N, C-alpha and C positions, 0 to 999 in steps of 0.2 A: 326140686326146691320146695321146702316146707313153707306153706303160707300161714301167716299168723292169724289165729282166730281170737277175737277179743272176748274176754269175760268182763262185762261191764259192772258186775256186782262188787268189784273191788278195784282199787287203784285210783290214780288221779283222773277226775272226770274231764277236765278241760283238755288235758293232753290226749286222753282217749278220744274225745270228740273230734279234735283236729286230725289226729292220725287216722281215725276211722272214716272221717268225712272226705279226706282228700282223694282216696281212690273212687268214692262214690261221685264226687264232683267231676273227676276226669271221665268216669263212665257216662255221666249225664251230659258232659260237653260233647263227647263222641256221639251219644244218642241223638242229641239235638242237631248235630251236624248233618243228619239225614235231610231234614227239611232245609237247612242252611245251604247245603250243596245243591239240592234240587232247585232252590230259588235262584242261586247264582247262575246255574246253567240255563234254567228256563228264562229268567229275566234277560240274560245277555244274548242267548241264542234265538229266543222266540218272541221276546217283547213283553210290554206291560200287560196286555190282555191275557197272555198265557200265564204270567205271574199272578195276576188277579184270580184266575181260575184255580191255580194251585193253592192260593191262600184260602179261598172260600172252601175248597174241597178238603184242605187239611184240617180245618175246624170241624167239619162234619165227620170225617173219618175218625177223628179223636173222640167225637161224641159216640159213635158206634162202638168204638173200642173201650170207651171209658167205663162201662159197667164192669167189664172184665178187669180193667186196671184197678178199679176200686175194690173189687173182690180180692184182687191180688194183694192189696194193702192189708187185707185180713190175714194173708199168709204171714206177713211180717209180724203182726201182733201175736197170733196164735203160736207160731213156731218160736218166737223170741221168748214168750212166757214159758213155753214147755222147756226150752233150753235152760232158762233161769231157774226153773223148778227142778231140773235134773230128771225129767220124765221122758226117758228114751222111747218107751212104747208109745206114749202119747204123741211124741214127735213123729215117729214112723207112720202111725195110723192117720194122723192129721195130714201128713204129706201125701199119702195115698188118696185120701178123700179129695184133696185139692186137685190132684192130677186128673182124677175121673170127672169131677164136676166141671173143672175149667175147660177141659178138652171139648166136652159137649157144648158148653156155652160159646166157646170161640168159633166153632164150626157154624153154629146156629146164627150168631150175630153177623158173621161174614156173609152168609147167604142172604139174610134179611137186608143188610146194607147194600148189597149188589142190586137187589130188586128195587129197593125204594130210593136209590140215589137220585134219579131225575126229579122225583116228586118232592123230595126234601129240598133240593136246590130251588125249585119253583116256590115252595112254601116260604123260604127265607128271602125271597125277592131278588134272586141272583139276576143281574142284567142279562138280557137276551144275547148280547155280543159275546159273553163268556160262558153261557149255560152249557153248550155242547162240550167244550173243552173241559169244563169242571166235571161234567158227568163222566166223561171218559177216564179222567184221572181218579175220580172217586171210586168207580167200579173196579178198576184194577187193584187199587189198594184194599178194597173190601175183601177181595178174594185171597189176599195174603195176610189177613189178620191173625190167622193161627200161627204163622211163623213169627210175627212181631211179638205176639203174646208168649210164644214158647220160650225163646231165649231170654226174654225179660223175666219170666217166671223163675227160670233157673237162677238168674242173678239175684232175684228177691230172696229165694230160699237160702242162698249162700250168705247174703247179708244178714238174714235173720239168725244164722248160726255164728255170726261174728266175722265172716270172711268177706271183706269189701274189695279185695284186690283181684281175685280170680275173674269176676264178671267183666273186667276190663278186656280180657283176652277175647271174649265173644263179641263184644261191641266193636272193638278195634278191627277185628276181621271183617265184620259187616261194613264198617265205614270205608275201609280200604277198597273193598269190592265195589261199593256204591260209587266211590269217587272215580274209579276206573270205568265202570259200566255206564254211568250217567251220560257223558258226552258221546260215547259209542252208540247208545240206544237212541238218544235224542237227535243227534245230527248224523252220525255215521250210518245208522239204519233208517234215518228219516222218520222216526216214529213220533216225534213231537212230545207232548205232555204224557202220552201213553208210554213212551220210552222211559221217561223219568220215573213213572210209577213202576214199570216193569223192572227197571234196574234195582230199585229199592226192595221190591218183593223178592227178587232172586237173591240179592245180597243177604237179606234177613233169613231166607230159607236155608241157605248154605251155612250161615252162622249158627242157626238152631241145630242143625245136624252135628256141627262141630262141638257145640256145647253138650249135646247128649252123649257123644262118644267120649269126650274128655272127662265128664263127671262120672261116667260109668267105669272108665278105666282107672281113674284115680280114687274112686270111692269117697269123694268129697261130700256127696249127698246120699243119705241112706234110703235111696229109692228101692222099692220092692215091686214085684210084678203086680200091675194094677188089678185090683179086685173090688168087689162091692164094698163100699165103705161101711163101717159100723155106724149105727144110728147116731150115737152121741157125737161123733166127729162130723158127720154130715150136717147134723143140726147146728153144731157150733159154726160151721162154715156159712150156712145160710143166715143164722142169727146175726153174725157179725158182717158177713160178706154182702148181703143184700142191701143193708143201709149204706155200707161203704161204696158199693157199686152205684146205688142211686145218688149218693153224694157226688160222685164223679160225673154222672150224667147231668145232674143239676148244674155243676160247674160248666161243663161243655155246652149244655143247652143254654145257659146264661150267656156264654160267649157267642153262641149262634144268634141269640136275640140281639146282642150288641152289634154283630155283623149286619143284621137286618137294618139297624139304624145307620150304620156306615154305608150300606148299599144305597140308601136314599139320597146320598150326596154325590153319586156318580163314580165313573171309573177311576178318575185321578185320585179321589179320596180312598177308594177301595184298594188301589195299588199301593198308595202311601201307607194305609193302615196295615196291609199285608206285610210290607217291608218292615214297618215298625214292630209288628208282632214277631217277625223273625228275629230281630235284634233283641226284643224284649224277652223272648224265650231263652236266649243265651245269657242275657244280663241277669235273669231271675234264677239261674242255675244254683248259685250259692244258697239262696233261700230255700229252694226245693231240696237241695242236698241236706241242709241242716234239719229240715222237717223230717226227712227219712231217717237220718241218723238218730235224732231224738226219739223217734218211735221205737227203734231197736234198743236203744240204751234204756229208755223208760220201761219198755216191755220186759227186758231181762230182770231189772230190779224189782218191778212189780211182781213178777213170777216168784222171785226170791223173798218177797215181803220186806224189802229194804226201802221204805218210803222216804226216809231222810235223803237218801241218794237220789230218789226221783225228784225231790225239790232242788237238789244241787244241779241235776241235769237241766232243769228248767232255767235256773238262774244263769248257768254257764251258757246255755243256748241263746238266751236273750242278749246277754252281754256281747257274745260273738256276732250275732246277726245285726245288732245295731252298728257295730264298727264296720262290718262288711257293707251294709246298706249305704252308709254315708260315703264310703269310697266309690261305690258303684254310681251313686247319684252325681257325684262330681264328674266322673268320666263320661257319663251319658250326656250331661248338660253341655260339656265342652265339645264332644266329638259326634253328636247325633247326626248332623248333616253329612259328614264324611262317611259314617258307617252306612247310612241309608243309600248313599250314592253307589254302594257296592251292588245294590239290587235294582234300582230304578234310575232312569235318566230324566224323566219328566220333572221339570222344576216344580210344578204344582204338587206332585206327589211327594217330592222330597220336602217341600215346605210344610205340608200338612204333617208328614211323619215326624219331622224334627220338632215341631211345636207340640205334638202329642207326647213324644218321649220326654221332652224337657219339662213338661207339666207333671206327668205320671211319676217320673223318677223322684220328685220331691216327697212322694208318699211311700216310697219303698220301705222305710223303717217300720211303718204300721203294718204293711203286708208281711214283713219278716216276723213281727211279734205274732201275727195270726198263725203263720205256719209252725212256729215253735210250740205254741200252746196247743194247737190242734194236734201236733205230733205227740205230745205227752198224753193228751186225752185219748187219742187213737191207740197209743201203747197200752192203755188200761182196758181197751176193748169197748169203750163207750161210743160205738159207731153211730148209734141212733142220735146221740147228742151232736156229734159232728155233722150228721146229715141235716139236722134242724138248723145248726149254726150256718152251714153253707147255703141252705135254702134262703135264709134271711139275707145272707151276704150278697147272693147273686140276684134273687128274684124280688126281694123287698127293697134292696139298696142299689146294687150295681146297675141293673138294667133300667129301673125307673129313673134313677138319678142321671144316667147317661142320656136317656131320652129327654128328661126335663131340661138339663143344662144345654143340650144341643138345640132344643127349641128356643131357649133364651139367647144362646151365644153362637148358634150355627155349628158348623163342623168342629170348631175348637172346643165346644162344650162337652164333647165326648170324653176328652181327657180329664176335665174337671169332675165330671160325674164319676168316672172310674176312681180318681184319687180320693174324693170325699168318701166313697164307699169303702176304700181301704181303711181309712181312719175310723169310721163308725164300726166296721167289722172287728177291728182290733179291740175297741172298747167293749164290744159285746162278748168276745171270747175271753177277755180278761175278767169280766164279771162272772162268767160261767166257771172259769178255772178257780176263782176265789170262793164262790158260793155253791157251785153245782155238786152233784152227787157222783161224779165220775169215778171216784176212788172206791165206790162200793160195787162196781160192776164185776161180775164173775164170768169166766168162760169155762171151757171144758176142764174138768178136774178142779182141784182146790188149790188155793194159794197158800204159801207158807206163812 
């Protein structure tokens, strides 16, 4: 079956945005279900302490992986611009450079994450009762970073080329395997939280192999035999990728800092926050999806020199995200306690998690604006500006405000600090979008 590839340089923008975003949304839902499924099985089979250990470890493993994920975002920008400009050689050479650089980084960060796991957990103040379990879960996941990165990288390349449907195949395969293997490894083999991590890693590894075979046989991605990258393409990756990677590390590090505040309120709050984060990660998927779609759409039009369409992409994205955010806020406010009950049974944990979600959801529209505008700016290749904006968002606003409000209001202040930071971050990125110099950024090659 022929898979449609979008050319965003012409046609109705809003219709393209919806049609292109839906497969990405489904892919993201499936991707997020890894932690969702792990949490369901761990919480129900092993209890609140095990769930808390998975929650804390999940935040750290994302931080270890985040540098590569951020650099992977540079893939979307560079390849989308090369496609928009019709530069086939630049597309192939950039792709080769990404493969070589990212493979080395994935292996290196996985090893570093394995060695430093117990020390990082101690540094963020993980309670002694869950420290050992958290370490075990974190170390197994660190060893599998290369697999998680691999099939996500292939999906990112396909989306940059306008194909948002094919990546669903790879993620769906991994999710089905994970759903089957999780209870088998956790309870059947009596491996506990290590089993949950092992099931995920094995599922992702097999999916990565499937993605490699499929794309090679179908020719959907113009892979070449890996070779030493040309200097200009390697420089472009590091010039855009390092700020993008640091941006993701700042985001993850900021969440780790917030976790350290949560940890100070004890195990019930840690478990409640972990369950709320699992729900929040699913609820936030439409926002994340639009941010990714906007980057691809803006990138192609910037590469083609069609700046009026870039403005149309921005306006359409904001209109769409405001509508979606309002719907999500209503659903969360009504059903928060019920959804949290899927993960934890402790009344104190459910109460904290529900209060947290009902407060934060009121600020979702501001977070949505942030993602859309950052997506456009990222599509232009202004990664350094996005890095600075996210540094301010997480380390000048989110962490300090969460700490300040929690000091005033106790555990409930964490949500107010997060929400206010969403609002102020949106105001900041709107100012930069209006008055910043992101439109003047150039990457490899010349724009039309």
